[in-house]
N, C-alpha and C positions, 0 to 999 in steps of 0.2 A: 504494499499500499503505499503510495507517495504521501509524503509530509505535507500537511496542510499549514502553510505559513502566511502571516499577514502582519504588517508593520513590524517585522523584526521578531514577531512572537511565533512559536512552533506550537500550534494546537495539538498536533498528534504526537507530541514527544513521548516516547516510551510506550506507545500503543501500536499494535500490529494485528494482522488476521492470521488464521491457521487454516490448513486443509482438513477435510473430513478425516484423513488418515492420522494426522497429528492428533486430532481431537479424540479418536478412538484410542490412541496410544496413551494419552494422558488421562483419559476419563477413568474414574472410579466408580462413579455413580452416573445414571443417565441424565440427572438434572444438572450436572456441571457444564457450564458454558463459558466460564472465564478462568483463565490461568495466569500464574506469574512464575514462568521458569527463569532460573538463573543459570547462565553459562559463564563460567570464568568471573570476571568483574562486572559483567553486564546483566540487566534484567529488563524485561519488557512484558507488558500485559497483552495476552493473546485471547481473542474472543472468536466465537463460532457463528455469530450473527450474519456473517457476509458469505458470499459465494465462495467455493473452495478455491484455494491458490495453490501453487506448486509445493509439494512436501519438501521443505528445506532443512528440517531439523531431525529428520529421521535417523541420521547416523549419530546423533547424540542422544539417543533414546535412554541409555542407562544414566546419563548425567540428569536429563529431564525428570525421569522418575523419582530420582533422590532428591533434587532441588526444584520443587515446583510448589507454588502456593496456589490454592483452590478457593474460589468463592462458593463453598459448599454451604455455609451457613453464616448467619449473622453474627458478627461480634459485637460484645457490649461496648458502649461509649463510656469512657471514664475521664473526668475532668482532672487536670493536674495543675501545679502551681503556675507554669507558664501560660496555659489556657485560661485559667482564673484571672490572671493579671491582665491579659488581653481583654477579656470581657469586662473586667473593672474599668479599663481605661475607655472602652466603648459605651460606659454608662450604666452597666447591669449593676443593680444595688447588692450590697453585701449580703442582705437579708436572703436574696434568693439562693445563694450558695449555702447559707446556714441552713435554710429550709431542706435543701437536697440532702445535707449531711445528716439532719435529724431524721428524715425519711429512711436513710440508709441504715441508721442505727435501729430503728424500729422494725425494719425488715429483717435485721440479723436476729433480733430476738424472737421474731416469729418463726425464723428458720429452724430453730431447736425445740420448737413447742410441741412437734409431733414427729413420728418416724417418717411420714410421707415427706413433710417438708425437709426434714433432715437429709433424706435420700436425694431429693431434688438440689439441694444446697450443695452437697458433696459432688454431685455430678456436674453442676454449673461451674464449680472451681476446679474441676479435673483432679479431685482428691480420691485416691484409691481407685482410679480407673482400671488399672491393670489387674487389680485384685477383685473387681466388681463388688466393691464395698456397698455400693447403693443397693445392689441386688440383695446383699446379705441383710441390710436393714429391712427391706420389703419383706423378706423371708421371716425376720423376727415379728414384723407386724402380722404376717399370716398365722403364725403360731401364738398370737396373743400377748407377746412380750412387750415391754416398755423400754424406753431408753435408760431409765433409771436402774433397770435390771442387769445392765452391762456396763462395768467399769471402762472397758476399753473403748467402746463407742462413745461414751460419755466424754472421756478425756480427748479423744480424737476431734470431736465437735467443738469442744472448748478450745483446743488449739487453733482450728480453722478460724473460728470466730475472732479469737485473739489476734491473728495475723490480719483479718479484715479490719479490725478496730485501729491496728497500728498503721495500716495503710492510710485510713482515713485521718488519723491524727498527726502522724509525722510526714506523710508524703502527699497529703491532701488529695488522694485518689478517690474522688467522689463519683459514684456511678450515677448515670442519667438514664432513667427507666425508659423514656420516649426516644432516646437517641441509639444509633448504631454506627458500627465502624465498617466502612465499605471500601471496596476498590473502586477507583474512579477511571473512566473510559470515555473516548471521545465519540460522538455520533457521526459516523461516516456517511450515513444516509442523507444528512442535510435536512432532516425532519424537525429538529428543534431550532427555534430562533434564539436570538441573542438574549442572554439572561435566563433561559428555560433549562430545565434538567428533567431526566426521567428517571425515577428510582422505584424499583420493584424488589420486595423482599419476600423470601420463602423460608419459613421455619422448617424445623426438622420434621414436623408432622405433615408438611405440604401445604400449609395455609399461606394464601397470597396476600400481601400487603402492599398496596401502592401508595406512596406518599402523596397527599393532595395539597394544594395551595402553596403557601410560602414556606421554605425551609431555610434553616440556618446551616452552613457548612463551614468546616475548618479543615485546614492541612493538618497533617500529623509528621513530624511535630510542628506546632505552631510557635513562631517567634516573633510576628510583627502583626499590628492590628489588621493589616491587609490580608492576612492569612484567614480571617473570618469573613465570609460573604453570605449574602441573601440571595436566593434565587426562587424562581417560580417553577414548582414541580407541575408537570401536565401529564395528562393521559395521552396515549398514542393509539393510532387505529389498530383494529384487530390484524390487519394484514402487514403491518409494520415489522421488520426485522427485529426491531428493538425489543418486542415482546418476548423474544426468545432469551433476553438477558435478564438475569435475577441476582440478587444479593450484590448489587453493585449500583454506582450511581453514573448516569451517562450526561456528558456535558455537551453543549452546543458547539459546532464548528463553525459558527458565524459570528460576526461582531468585529469590533476593532481590537479586542484583547480577550483572551481566554480567562475564565474565572480563576483557573488554577494559579495563574501568575499574579 
């Protein structure tokens, strides 16, 4: 795909397309449509929403299999000190961050109130994933046991909650329930106008969510107030190739300057 350049800005920087052969090589699940393979010191986003192109990375198959990010599921959005400082400079009141922090603490308390919540909490934080700890907790529930009946699981949950509280207090890592972390890609079809984006999310249960109206976006990592932008999220036609993309945000290729810069 040729680069889209305008006014010294490269709208398509770090974005490319792949053939169906490469897609099948990288796919682990049928729903995957966006990949971030890394070759040596380089990385680029590949999408499957376009017509097939020549297979150019087949010979690096083993490298791609080991070093490839996949837009398989939504990642949570977590505020940190730099992003909070930028939002403060843009006029967001401190009370908004305090409310988010208090809500996060209340949610942590609720996570250990029952075995069901505790299992989901461990699964969300990737604790005991290889040992299927969340399955053991659900098995305890089916046997009629409580968390207070097992010292190991009680200490495990206390340790995970303590780590989360330390992140909130010392690293100011505040989760935003309504926010997600997504890959960004350019609209090569030319459907989106300047200032418009398309965002479609699919969770692990297959539920589709499309962001409506105005959205707030931030680069990661964010270092400058210009790294936080607002855009209009729109719906696309059913026949649009963009509908094949999910768990990513698609930016317009039009305008005087791309939103990412």
